[in-house]
N, C-alpha and C positions, 0 to 999 in steps of 0.2 A: 838114322836117316836125317838128312838135312833138306828142308823144303826149298824148292826153287819154283820160279814162274813156269807154267801156271799152276795154281792150286785151286781145286774145286772146293767151294765152301761146304760146310756142314749145314744141313737144312732141318727145320723143325717139322714134326708131324702135326697134322690137324687134330684138335681134340677139345676137351673141356677143362675147366680149372681142376687141378688135382684136389682130391678130397683132403689129403693131409696137408696141414700148414707147414709142418717141419720138413726140412730137406729140399725146399724149393726156393728159388729166387725169381723175381719178376722184373721184366723190362717192358717199356712201352714198345709196341710194334709200330714202327714208322713206315708209312706207305711210300716207298721209294725204290731205288735201284741198287740192288746188292752189289757191293764193290769191294774187292780185295786191294790192299795198298802195299806196295813193295818200296821200301826206303833203303837206299844204298848210298851212303855218304850224302851228298847234296841232291841226289837224283830221286825223283818220285815217279813211280809207275803205277797206273791204275788198271785193274783187270775186272771184267764183267764176270757174272756168275758162271757163264759158259766157257770162260777161259780166254776171251778176246781182250786184246790190249786196247783200252779206251783212253789212254793218257792224253792224247791230243785234244779230246773233246772238252775237257774242263781245266783250263789253264789257271783257274783260281786256286788250285791245289799245288801249284809248282813250288810254293814256299813251305810246304808242310814239313819237309825234312828239318828245317830249323827249329821245329817244335818237338822233335823226337830226341829223347835223352839216351841215344844209342847210335852206334855207327850204322847198323843195319836193323831192319825190322820188317815183319810181315803182319799186317793188321786186317781185321775184318770189320766192315762198316756198311751202313745204309746211306746212300746218297739221296738227300731229300731237298725238295724245293717247296717253299712255303707260298701260299696265296696271300692276297692282300689282307686277309683276316688272321693271318698267323697260323693257318692250318696246312699240314702237308698235302700236296696235290700231285698225285702220280702223273696226271696229264701234263702238268707243267714241267716235269722232268724232261719230257720229250722236246720242250721248247727252251731248254736251258743249254748252257755250254758255250763253246767258241762261236763268236759272231752274234750272240744274243745279249740282251741286257738283263737276263735273269741269272742270278748266281745260285749255286747249290751249296748245301752244307753237309759235311760228312759227320754222321753219328757213329763214332768208332766204339764198337762194343766188345771186341775180343782181340787178343794178341796170339799169333801162331809161332812167332820166332823173334828172338832178340839176339843181336850180335851173332848171327848164324847158329844159334842154339835153339832147337825147337822147343816150344812150350806146350804143344798140343797134348802131351801126356799128363799135364798138371790138372788139378781139379779146377772147376769153374771159378770158385772164389779166389783161389791162388792166382789164376790168370787175371782176374779183375784187379787184384792188388798190384800186380806187375804193370798192368795197363795204366792205372791211375798215376803211377810213378813215371811211366814212360812218355806219355803224351801231354804236352802243355796245350791247353785250349787256345784256339786262334779265332780269327774273324769268320772262317769258313769250316771249322772243325771243332768238335767237342766230344766228351765222353758222356753219354747219357746215364742218368741215375739208374740204380737197381735197388730192389727192395727184397729182403729176405723175410719169409713168413707167409701169411695169408695174402693171396692176391685179389680177393674179392673187391676190396675198396679201390684198388688201382684199376681194375677192369671197369668198375662203375664210373670212375673218373674219366677214363678214356671214352666211354660211351657218351657221357655228358658233354665232352669237348669235341664230339664227332670225330674221334680218332679211330684207327683201324682195330686196335685191340691190344693184347699183351702177348709176350712170349714167356712161358714158364721154363726154367732151366734147373735141373738137379744141381745142387750146390757142389756135388762131388763128381759131376760129369766131365769127362775128357772131351777134347775136340776131335771129331772123326771126319777128316776131309772127304768130300764127295759122297757122304751118306745122309740119309734122312732118318734120324734116330728119335725114339720116344723119350730120350733124356731131355729133349727140347720139345715143347708143345706150343703150338700156335693157337691162341684163342681169339677169334675174331668177333667183333661187334657186327651184328647183321640186322638188316631192316626188312620187314615183310611188307610187300606192296601188292595191290591188285592191278592187273593190266589186262587190256583187251587183246585177244588173239586175232590177228588179221591174216595169218597165213602159216605155212610150215614148209620146211625143206624136206626133200625125199631122204629116206634113210639109206645108208650103205652098210656093207659088211653084215654084222649080226643084227643090224636094224633094217635091213632090206625088207621091204613090204610094209614098214611102219613109217616112221619119220625120224629126221635127224634133230631138228629143233623147231620150237614154236616161235613164230615171229610176232613180236609184241608191240602194242601201241598205247599211248596215253591220250585220253580225250583232251582236246584243245579247242574249247568252244564247241562248234558243230563238226569239227574235223578230228581226225585221228593222226597224231604225230608218231612216227616210227620211234620205237624205244629199244631196239635190239632184239636179241634172241635168247632163248633158254634151251639148253640141250642136255642138262644133267638133272638128276633127282627122280627120274622115272623108273618104276618097277617094270618088269617084263609084261605083267598083266596090264599095267597102265598104258604102255606103248600100244598094245593091241586095241584096247577099248577106245583110247583117244584117237588113234588112227581112223577107226571106223566113224567116229563123230566128225572128224575133219573132212573125210571124203564125202560125207552126206551133205555138207554145206559149201562145197567148192563153188567158186565163181570165176569168171574170166578176168575180171579187173581187180586191181589192188585197192583195198579200202583205205590205204594210207594217203595223207594229204600230198606227200611227195614220195617218190619211189625210194625204197631203201637202197643203201649203197650196194654196189655190184656184188660184193662178196656175199651179201645176204640174199641176192636174187638168183644165185646159182641153184638150179633144180628146185626153185620155189613154186609153191601153189598158193593161190589166194582163197580166202574163205569169207563168207558173210560174217561180219564182226559181232557175233552173238554169244561168244564164249569169253569168260573171264578166267584168267589164270592168277592164282596166288603164288607168288615167288618170293624167295629170300634173296636179297642182294647185298653187296658190300656198299654200293652207292650208285648214284647216277653220275655219269661223266659230264663234263662241261657241254658236250654235244647232246645231252639228254638221253644217253644210252645206258642200259643197265650194265653193271660191272660185277663179275663173279656171281651170276644168277644161278639159282637152283630151284627147281620146280617143287611145289608143295601140293597144290590141288587145282581142280578145274570145275567150273560151274557154268550153267547155261543161263544167260540173262533173260532168255525168253520164257523161263519157267522150269 
């Protein structure tokens, strides 16, 4: 088989650090936009994780072919944009590309094909060696480091630098396009926060009769600033018991200082802001909204 455009990328399963130090390699998990790169002579084509051609959006990569030591190649990468403090910011990816003054950087971490010969059947470490000989670093692309052995120290370092986490990869793993395999494990740094519940959305499907998501807020002086929603992490029993609590304290008006965006107001109900939710999040966005939130527990501030 010879790979051609489009190629769906291999994805990592969520998990924790492997117990065994041997047999695993670790890379920093960059918070960006998954991108496949197709090089054919002087031409460079970019593809999103879903298979869409996005070449036109990032002209800063048009010269990448000159840094590839082959006539053709297919590469896997993360497209990252850094903030003013040198940290990757997924929100800034949306503000980058053609017509903007923000440039992106490609972190090229795998090679799927060289000179029309597929490399996906090779072991991870063999592909890494080929990759390092294939790609010459440039102003807007690089090969990120990897570490073989215990990943504990690297994960701790990413947490200290407020990075997303690490990816653990079996050193002998092959590349399986379009699959989510446990040969790759995504370990994320998470933050636990307490937020006020100001409302909820009606549940649909198997959640009909309960709720879809809790609408969250952060105290801002005497006001409550909307902070997004959390719709995952609930057990079936929790859905029923929390729904009963919510219905008991419903109110006609929103407790938030400004109304939440329209997508959060669909089928929304407001409540008295007396409940506090403990949630795990990846981060707060630049707009002050929770990202990748998961519910942990609920308490009543009234006692």
